[in-house]
N, C-alpha and C positions, 0 to 999 in steps of 0.2 A: 315077364314081357303085358302081362294086365295093363302094369301101370304103365308099361310103350306104351301103349295101343293106343290109353284113353287119349295121353298126352294129344297122341296124332289124331283122334277122332273129335275132341276138344277145337282144338286148332282146322280141323276141317271144317269145323258146324260155322266161325269164326268168320273164317275166312270165304263159303260160303257169301252166307247177310253180307257182307262186304262186298264183295261182286261186281252188285249192281256201281254200287258211287265207283269204284273205276273206274266201271265204261261210263258214268255221269258226264266224270269231271276231266274226262283226259281235256290234254294232256295229261294233265298230275293241276292239283291246289299248291300254288306259290304266292308265298308275300313274297314284299318288297327286298328282302334280304337276300332270300335267294337267291335275284338276279343281280344285286352287285354285289355276293359270293363270284356267279361268274363273272361275269362284267369287271370284276380283280381277272380274276384267274387268264382271261384271254385277254388281258392286258387290254380292254376297250379302255376302261373308264377306274381306276386305283386312287382318286380322292377319299374312296370311303375304309380305312384301314382298321376297324371294329369288329370283325367277320373273326372266330375263331380261323386261321391260314389253312387247319385243317377241314375247315365247312369249304371254304374258296376252294380244295381242291376238290374235295369227297363230287358237289354239288358240279365244278367246270370241268370235274374227267367226262359224270352222266353226260354234260351237253356236249360238250366235244364229239365223242364216241356216236353222238346222231350227230351232232352237228360233218362230219366226219362223211358220216352213210346217205350224208344230201337230207335229213330228214329233223333238225334241229328237237323239233316234240319226241322225237323216237328216247333221244335220249334222259330227256324230263319223264317219258310219261314207264320207261323203264326201271330212272329209279326207284319212280314212286308204287309199281309194283313192289320189287322186291322188297324196301320196306315195310310193305304190307304182311306181306307175307311173314315177314320176320317177326314184327308184330302179332300175328296170329299164335307164330308159334310160339313164341315166350310168354302168349294171355294164357293159351293149352297147354304147355308144361307149366306154369304156377299155380293155374283153378288144379290140374292134374295133383296136384300135393298138395290144395290146403285141405281137397275134401280125402284126402289117404292119410292129413295128417290134425288137420287141425279141426275139419266144419264137417267133413262125411259129405253126404248128397246136396246140404243148402249152399256148398261152393258152387252148386250146377247153374245159382239164381244168377250168377256172373257171367254165365255165360249169354245169356238172357242181355242181362245187361250190356251187355260191350257191340256184342248185335247189334238190338236195337233202338240203340238209343245212337241219333247222328253224328252225334262230334267222333266219336270214337272215330271211325270209322274215315269222316273228315280229315279229322288231324292224322290218321297210322297213312293216307295219300296221300301229304302234303308236305313237298322238299320244302323241310325248313330247318333251321338248329334245335327245334323247340322240342319236333317234333322226334327226331331221332335222341337228343338227349332226353328224352322222357321215357325211351326206351334203352336207352342205360340206364338210369333211375330205376327206374323198375328190374333189369336184370341186377343190381345192387341189391335192392332190398331181395330181392326171390335171394341170394347165396345166407342177403341173415335171417331171413325169417328160416332158412335150410341151419343157417348153423345156430339159430336158436334152437329148431323143431328135434336137430337129432345130433346135435349137443359132438359130442368122443366125436362120431360115429363120418359126425363134414368134416373136427380135424383134421382127421386123424387121412383122410388120402390129401394127394399132397395137390392133384386136381384144383382141387378147393381154394388149399391155400393161394397157390398160385393166380386164381381170381381173383381170389379177397385184396391179393397183394394188388395185380395191376392196374385194376379197376378202378381203381379212383383216375390215373394215372390218362384212363381210354375216356374220363367225365370230360377231362379238361381239356381233353382232345374239341368235343364236341359245345364244349359254354364256357370263355375266359372265366377262370375261377373256380368252375361247379368241382372241380378235384379235389380243394383243401379239405373240404368236409370230412370225407371219404373216405380223405386218406387219413383226421383225428381217428377215425370209427376203425377202421383195415387196423394200426398199428395197434390201438388200446382192445380187440380183441386179442389181432397176433398177439401178445404177450398177456394179456390173461391167458384165454387159450393152452402158450401153448409155451410159455417163460422164458427160459433163453433158449429155448430152438426160435422165440419168434423174435426175436432181435435182431439177427441175417436178414427173413424177409417184410422185419418191418421196415428197414436201412433202405432197401433194397426200392419197397414200394415207393418211400420218398424220394429214390432218388433216381426214378424212370421221374416223376412226377416233376423234379426242374426238368428234367432231360427235354420233358416236351413240353412242355408247357415254358419256358427260360432258354434254355439252351440250344439246343432245338431253334429257335425264332432269330435270338440272335447270330449262329454262324451262320443263318441263313438268309441277314438280313430281309427281316420279314420286321416292316413296322410295325413297334406299339402301338396299342389300342391309345385315341387321345384319352387326354386328361380329364376333360368335358363331361365322356364317360359315368364316370366314379362319382358327377358332381349333381345328380337332377334332383336332388333329395334340398341338401340343403340349397338351392340356386331355389327351390322353387321356394322354401319354407323363406329364404331370406327375403323374396318376393313378394309373398304372403305378409312379414312382419310390416315392410317400408308402406305396403296398403293400408293398415292400420297404425302405423306410426311417423309418420313422415315426419313431423312437427321436432319425434328423438334424430332424425340421422344427421351428423355430425360431414362438417364437409370432410373430414379423411376417412369416414363409410362411403361415400359418395366415390370419394377418388378411387377406394379399396375396389367399388360397385362398379366404373366403366374403366378400370384397367383389365376388366376379362367379359365387359359385356355392356352392351349401349343402355344407354340411362330410358332411355325412352321407350326402349321395346320393353327391359325391365322391369320400371313401371304398367305403362299399359299393353305388353303383352302378355300380360299375366295370364293364367285359365287355368287354375285350379285345378284341373283334370288333365293337364298334359302336358310337364317343364318341354318337352321337344322346340313349343314355340323360345325360349326363355337358354336352351342348354343348346343347339344345334346355331343358334349366333352369335355361342360366347365365345371366348380364347384364353384359355387356362399353360402359362409354365406353372414345376414347382414351388419357384417361391409366389404368385401369385395365389396360388393353390393354399399356402400355407398365409398368407394373409388376411383373404377369402373366410378360410375356413377360423381362422383368429378371428374376423370380425363377426362370425358367428356365432362363436362360445360366445363371443361378451352377449349375442343379442339374445342367445337362450339363457343365458343367467339373469338376465333381465327382466325377460318377462316369458319366460318356458311356456305359460297357458298360448301365446303368438304360436310359439313354434312348432309347441304339441300339437296346434287347430291346423295349422296351415300343412300341416304335417297328415293329420286323417281327412285332411279336404281330399290332399290327394290320392289316397287311396284308401277309403272308407269304405269302392262300390270290390274289395274279394273279399269282405264283407257280405255282405249283404247278399241274403241267395237266390231273389227275384230281379234281380239292376247288374244292366252291361254296360259293356263301357260309350256312352257316347261319342269317343270321340276315336275308336282304334273297331276295326270288323274284327268280328267273333267268330266265324267262320272265315276260310280263304274260299272262291271257286271257279278255278282255273285262271289264266297264268295274269296275277294278280300284280303287274310292278308294274314301273312305271314306264308310258306307252311310249315313248321316247328308245328307249331302254328295249323296249320287246320286237320291236320295229329291228334298230344294233343286230337282237339274238337271232331274228329272224325265227320268232317264236309268232301262233298266229293270236288273234283276236280271242274272248270270252269264244269260247262250241257252247251250241244249240243245250249239248242236256246239262249246263254247269246251269242254267233257268228255272232247270225242272230240278236237278241236286237241292236248290235256292229256293222253290217253290217250297217244297219237302221239309226239310229243317226251318224254312219261318214258318209254318205249321206247325209244326213240332215243339217250335219256342215259343206259344202261344198255347199250348195248352198247357195247364195244372200239373203240380208234381211232374211231368216232364219237361216245362219249360226250367224247375230247379235244380231237375237231373243234369241241366245242361249250363247252368252258370257257378260260375268260381264260389262267392261266399260257403256253399254249404259246405263245400271240400273243406274250405276254409278252419271253417269250423269244428269238424272233422276231427282233421289233422289237429288242433286243439288241444282239443277233447281226451283226443286218445294219448297225445303226451301225458298233459295231470296226470290219468289212468293209469300210465307207464312206472310214473315219477314216481305215484301213492301208496302201488300195489305192489308188493316185493312178488309174488305170483306172474304178475305182466313186467315184472320189468325189463325180461327179456328183450319186450318188444321194442323196448328207447331207440335204440341206433334204428331200428325202420322210420319209427316218428321224427327223432332228428333228421332223419329225411327230407323227411313234407316239409320242414319248419323250414330248412331251409332255403328251397321252390319259394317257400311263402314270405320272408323273409327278405327274400333278393326282389320279390312279384314287392313287395312294399315300400324299399330304396329308390324302385326305377320309375321308372318318369312319366308310364297312361298309369293312368287311374281306373285300375280294371279290365285291363290286359289280358284276356282267355289267352293266346300264344305263350303268357311266359308264364301260364300255370299250370297250362296243360301236363309238363311230367310232374306237377301235385295229383294232378285234378288224373289220371292214367293206376298211376300207383294208391291211392287212398282205401279206395274200395276188398284193394289186395290185403295188406295191412288192419282194415276194418275189417273183413271176415275173418282174418289170423286171429285178431286181437279177444274178437268177443266167442270163435269154437273153442276156444283156450278157455276161456271165462267159465265158459258154457260147462266144457268139464272138469275143472276146480269145483264149480257148483253143485257139482256130482259128483266128486268124492269127499264132500263134508256133509 
């Protein structure tokens, strides 16, 4: 009872500190993708097929609830408040577990950390696929921490084994391809911890992921995401290669390039920080993708340094502790979607409170230390360092599955179209302090034993 009471107290503290942000950011913080999801669900615009179908249903259903009541903003607001409450509850449970198992009272520092740094309530109150994915990944990491700390006690409970098995499928609903690495982790742990007993739940976990990510979309006739969505890095680095070695581009290579994107756009539209300018106007088929990747591989073999340099230019901000993306918003205030779409949906303009929230965040992002705590690079380096430490030190190897979840998000960011997009990295940022606290607490305990 004491542990449960602690969990709810910690969750309540976080929520109390986040309430003012929810009031200021009425009806909720919405990035562009949330608007396209709602537009798809309502049938207003189905040109964008790249959002996970479950997100379209989720956001569209809440919007439709408000629309049905005659107040579209109510649906957005209701969703954002529910999500913020859920994130506070989960963080309260996680921090309470860290204090009991790994870090003692030092874990309570995380309460102040999540309560006082503005990006956390701002993203908790955001109707966006990266915010709910962040909650899903934090939940899976929580399960992994409990499995590492409670060991046989954890695996003896059927409910825990069920959660480990089904969470990869849940993550795949929140983001395309987000469930495959968790699936591998879940299968390995089930087979190691339960041996023969783990075969069936491991198979069921894989089957469930295939059902929700492949079978259901095909049966329901949901269009697949466009091929160009997975081509950001090859497009971006090939464009940089042409910038550096245009004299080596043969007519055959130019023909392959122009089969997927206009040559002038490919050459003059190149932006080292944003692949979208080229990617969004490209068109791929399975055949042209294969040819383009073959050409790209030839470029890499001939000038690997150029390709790697072009890649670094497209993602270096993910490793810069004090830098923000120059091309995409760091955080969102209010309904930040296409104005025409906003008018179609009947959602109001940015509310006055959003400007107050923006002023507070703008002040915080320019304060030393607070700035670093709200930028991506710090968390990327911590995630990489923790992964290496977990690989090297046997006593900390139990945390490797947690670290791999963080690296999964980081790698996805590095292959994405935007340099340093905070929204993409948020699932890693939310969970990194949790894993760091657990590993540090475990390390200190091992030192005391020595």
